[in-house]
LUMGUZA-231443 format. One line per 3 residues: for each residue x negated, y, z negated of C-alpha. Coordinates in steps of 0.02 Angstrom, whole numbers. Each point is the difference from the previous one (the first is absolute). Example, Ala and Ser with C-alpha at 12.3 -4.5 7.8 and 13.67 -1.06 7.14 Angstrom:
% residues 2
-615:-225:-390 | -69:172:33
//
This chain:
% residues 476
-8323:3902:451 | 28:-183:-39 | 91:-41:-160
-81:-86:-149 | -24:-165:97 | -154:83:77
-81:19:-172 | -131:-136:-3 | -7:-11:-189
186:-22:-10 | 1:-128:137 | -138:-104:-76
83:0:-170 | 170:-38:76 | -64:-155:87
-112:-56:-143 | 136:18:-130 | 149:-49:111
46:-154:-105 | -2:101:-162 | 93:147:72
135:-111:68 | 16:-87:-167 | 12:164:-94
129:72:119 | 111:-151:-2 | 178:51:-50
96:-91:-139 | 122:-125:69 | 165:-59:-64
14:-191:-25 | 33:-69:173 | -45:-142:115
-164:17:91 | 32:48:182 | -31:-113:146
-118:55:144 | 6:-46:182 | -136:68:116
34:-27:185 | -161:28:96 | 4:-6:187
-155:-13:114 | -47:139:123 | 172:84:-5
-23:181:52 | 64:157:-86 | 137:26:129
57:-182:13 | 149:20:-113 | 163:87:49
-5:124:-143 | -179:46:45 | 52:49:176
-9:-154:110 | 92:40:162 | 33:-182:50
-23:-119:-147 | 153:-23:-111 | -28:-33:-183
171:16:-86 | -50:-88:-159 | -157:99:-31
95:163:46 | 132:-48:-129 | -136:-41:-125
-66:177:25 | 174:71:-24 | 16:-95:-162
-177:40:-55 | -151:108:35 | -96:21:161
-189:45:-13 | -76:105:141 | -182:10:-65
-26:-179:-52 | -173:-73:37 | -74:-174:22
-167:-40:82 | -57:-19:180 | -2:-191:16
87:-152:-74 | -119:-78:-128 | -61:159:-87
177:64:-9 | 59:-158:-85 | -145:1:-124
39:182:-41 | 182:-40:-36 | -46:-147:-113
-134:89:-99 | 60:185:0 | -176:44:65
-78:64:160 | -76:-141:103 | -179:53:-37
42:1:-186 | 59:-178:-21 | -117:-150:-2
-17:-123:142 | -36:-185:-19 | -112:-18:152
-67:105:143 | 49:160:-88 | -19:110:155
119:-107:104 | 149:88:75 | 110:-130:-81
-43:-11:-184 | 12:-155:-106 | 67:57:-172
-111:-43:-146 | 86:-106:-133 | -56:121:-136
109:135:77 | 168:23:-91 | 147:-6:120
171:76:-14 | 66:-178:-18 | -114:-32:-148
49:165:-85 | 185:-47:13 | -26:-183:-45
-66:55:-169 | 175:74:-33 | 88:-163:39
36:31:183 | 24:-138:125 | -110:42:147
19:-59:178 | -98:44:159 | 69:-35:175
-80:28:168 | -172:69:45 | -132:4:-137
-161:47:93 | -106:6:-158 | -71:-177:4
-73:8:177 | 77:65:159 | -14:-163:100
160:-104:-16 | -101:-159:-26 | -167:58:-66
57:83:-163 | -49:-24:-181 | 132:-100:-89
-57:65:-170 | 44:178:49 | 179:-36:52
144:90:-92 | 27:-137:-129 | -177:38:-65
36:186:-1 | 152:13:-117 | 140:-78:107
102:-145:-62 | 56:-47:174 | -63:28:177
68:-36:172 | -86:79:149 | -154:13:105
-179:49:-52 | -33:122:142 | 72:85:155
92:-76:145 | -131:50:130 | 10:-172:80
101:-117:-108 | 70:-22:-179 | -27:-138:-121
116:-7:-147 | -45:-32:-183 | 112:-42:-146
-94:28:-167 | -176:-47:55 | 38:-137:128
13:21:187 | 171:-73:44 | 15:50:185
-119:41:142 | 37:122:140 | 174:47:-63
126:77:117 | -30:184:-26 | 177:42:52
59:-82:-159 | -115:87:-125 | 103:151:-47
149:-109:-46 | -103:-135:-86 | -95:124:-111
167:81:-47 | 87:-167:-34 | -142:-51:-117
5:171:-89 | 190:-15:-23 | -18:-174:-74
-130:64:-121 | 116:142:-56 | 142:-122:-30
-114:-114:-106 | -61:143:-103 | 152:109:-15
9:-20:-191 | -173:74:-27 | -92:151:70
-83:-40:169 | -119:76:122 | 17:-41:184
-138:47:122 | 71:-29:172 | -141:36:124
66:-30:176 | -113:-57:143 | 95:114:123
-16:113:94 | -184:-43:9 | -35:-78:169
29:-125:61 | 181:51:-2 | 140:-124:-10
187:16:-31 | 131:-130:-26 | 130:-39:132
131:100:-95 | -102:161:21 | -107:-28:154
43:117:143 | 127:97:-103 | -91:159:-45
-20:156:108 | -177:2:-68 | -54:-157:90
-78:-149:-86 | -78:111:-133 | 174:71:-33
74:-176:-10 | -128:-43:-133 | 38:155:-105
187:-25:14 | -20:-177:-60 | -105:59:-150
138:124:-35 | 132:-136:-2 | -96:-108:-121
-42:148:-112 | 189:20:-7 | 14:-180:-58
-119:40:-144 | 105:148:-53 | 161:-105:14
-78:-137:-110 | -45:127:-133 | 182:58:-2
68:-177:3 | -107:-48:-152 | 65:153:-94
-171:74:-9 | 27:156:105 | -17:126:-144
-153:-83:-72 | -105:-29:155 | -119:116:92
-18:-40:183 | -148:81:88 | -25:-7:188
-160:58:86 | -132:-51:127 | -185:-46:-18
-66:124:128 | 51:94:157 | 45:-78:167
-123:-89:115 | 1:118:152 | -115:-109:104
133:-131:10 | 102:107:118 | 183:-50:4
-35:-126:-137 | -62:136:-116 | 96:126:-103
22:187:-11 | -62:132:-124 | 74:159:73
-6:141:-48 | -163:-54:-79 | -166:-12:93
-95:-163:12 | 35:-178:-45 | -69:-153:-89
-190:-2:-30 | -12:192:11 | 8:130:-139
116:116:87 | 168:6:-90 | 74:-132:113
-126:-128:-65 | 40:11:-185 | 166:91:-23
138:-127:3 | 187:-10:-26 | 52:-32:-181
175:-19:-77 | 38:-35:-181 | 171:-53:-68
63:-34:-175 | 179:56:-29 | 21:104:-158
-189:22:-13 | -60:67:169 | 112:143:55
96:-31:161 | -30:91:160 | -162:87:-55
-152:38:103 | -171:41:-74 | -159:63:82
-105:-35:-154 | -170:-77:38 | 27:-182:-54
-79:-163:48 | -8:-189:-16 | -134:17:-133
133:82:-109 | 110:-155:-11 | -104:-91:-129
-3:139:-131 | 180:47:39 | 77:-171:-10
-105:-39:-153 | 73:152:-87 | 179:-49:51
-27:-177:-68 | -81:60:-163 | -163:-82:51
-180:62:-20 | -116:38:142 | -180:-63:-15
-100:107:-122 | -173:-54:49 | -7:71:177
53:152:102 | 170:-16:81 | 23:129:142
186:-7:9 | 111:110:-111 | 167:-22:-78
130:69:122 | 158:-54:-98 | 45:185:-22
7:20:189 | 99:-161:19 | 127:58:-127
21:172:75 | -81:92:-144 | -127:99:97
-125:-29:138 | -141:116:-45 | -128:-134:-34
-158:106:13 | -101:-135:86 | -116:-28:147
-13:-145:121 | -154:-71:85 | 2:-76:173
-119:-146:33 | -29:-77:172 | -60:-173:-52
-150:45:-112 | -17:181:59 | 74:153:-86
80:99:138 | 117:127:-76 | 78:72:-158
171:76:-27 | 53:119:-140 | 168:83:10
34:54:179 | -182:-1:49 | -95:-144:81
-183:8:39 | -72:-119:129 | -185:-20:-49
-144:13:120 | -55:-163:82 | -89:-40:161
12:-140:129 | -13:-175:-71 | -157:-95:43
10:-166:91 | 21:-141:-124 | 90:101:-132
181:-24:-57 | 45:161:91 | -74:-65:160
100:-164:-13 | 164:91:-33 | -21:149:119
113:-70:132 | 144:-26:-125 | 24:191:-3
64:104:144 | -137:90:95 | 68:171:-49
-2:-48:-182 | -175:-76:4 | -77:168:-45
-159:14:-102 | -19:165:-88 | -163:94:-13
85:112:-130 | 150:-18:-113 | 173:34:73
140:66:-110 | 186:-28:33 | 153:79:-80
117:-153:-3 | 153:106:-47 | -18:107:155
-89:-126:113 | 52:-176:-44 | -72:-60:168
-177:62:-46 | -23:100:159 | -81:159:-62
-159:14:-103 | 12:145:-122 | -164:-26:-93
-78:164:56 | 148:99:-68 | -3:-90:-169
-183:-22:-56 | 45:-6:-184 | 119:-145:28
-131:-95:101 | -127:29:-139 | 116:-67:-136
52:-152:103 | -182:-36:39 | -29:-5:-187
141:-125:-23 | -70:-107:141 | -172:1:-79
77:-57:-166 | 87:-146:90 | -157:-46:91
-99:-9:-163 | 136:-79:-108 | 98:-114:118
-132:-24:135 | -39:25:183 | -78:-104:140
-175:25:-70 | 41:41:-183 | 59:-126:-130
117:101:-114 | -44:31:-178 | 166:-75:-58
21:-130:136 | 7:-178:-57 | -94:-161:40
20:-112:-155 | -170:-69:41 | 35:-36:184
-133:57:126 | 46:162:82 | -92:33:167
-21:184:34 | -3:53:179 | -166:72:58
-16:168:84 | -29:-89:165 | 176:-71:-16
87:159:-53 | 153:67:84
//
């Protein structure tokens, strides 16, 4: 049987009361400086695309060392594509939970200004807040974005980066003004890092939050001359190895400023690798699937956390954790309050980070764009029934982004034991009907409370913005 996470009443209360529970459970602290936070968020980097996660041909000595000096997470989840994943990190909520500014059913959401971001939560506690790199929450087009939704209107004091992806070209923005058109993409990793390091230097005497969201390794790929042609993993490997080098520069700067023991550095990716890009895409082995799918390879991503003296060195955890957990967790570590007037889906995982136990008693829901596709509780993952997408639907548009063998539509639910079968090869639903029934109950709760493609969730947010619900003719 599934543990208490499968109890619907417990789950509803846990989500609805999450802010109050987190506040009540907050441990007393000795007088000390507030910690700094650095989140390094890469784009489309697969689960295997780090040396310590098993890459056979990509060398990442700084990330590997970071794992040796901190904690490596092996069941850490993001979301299937760029924009929803970034919105989830910023709000601590599933993509169908948080409010969109315009065209709410778009694959790339525009984050409503009434949402409370992680930056805004920390800013209330006196943090200097800086965002660097890809934003993707003010419009996906690098030129046709909404200026009023850029990071400096969402809690960040400073911004240097690009509003969307590098599908064709990158325009750079400082603050709210476009300062460069069609920038050399081979320089972006270094330039984002340079800007982040300067921000850290300027704010070393106060607590700071750095959100360093790299454009790479999203295609189009580009590496600088110093790294191009050097990796055994081809151009993709060159890009990852350059990222690794500049992540090392961030760690070195923290040490140089004397902030090593008061800074949490968190590295992760926004979703799985983009398999359809061939040699320009990444790798998720031993997981099945990739970006845009709800197989494990689409959402489970590498994650390393380091804070000497706080995060125990050399630890590995398989606790079910996620980007949505960062807002409540960092808020707790900063002594800040999470919003009390809305449901926050993430939970405080500071006990896991600090090596004090990883039995979180939680479930996780897998959304493919606006469609609930799966639920995980403990070792069990249930892929929900869904049939072929109809022409014109989101599923139809994105069907070719998934390998043919992973483009399966289920007439009935499939159950996988992720401890015994991490590659999701064997359906064991018929042997475990009681598990299927309990996970189906959890999925129904999520459908009703968070939402689904044709259901607006009871606790989803709009703040007055129009929310277009997909019709049954458009269903996936």
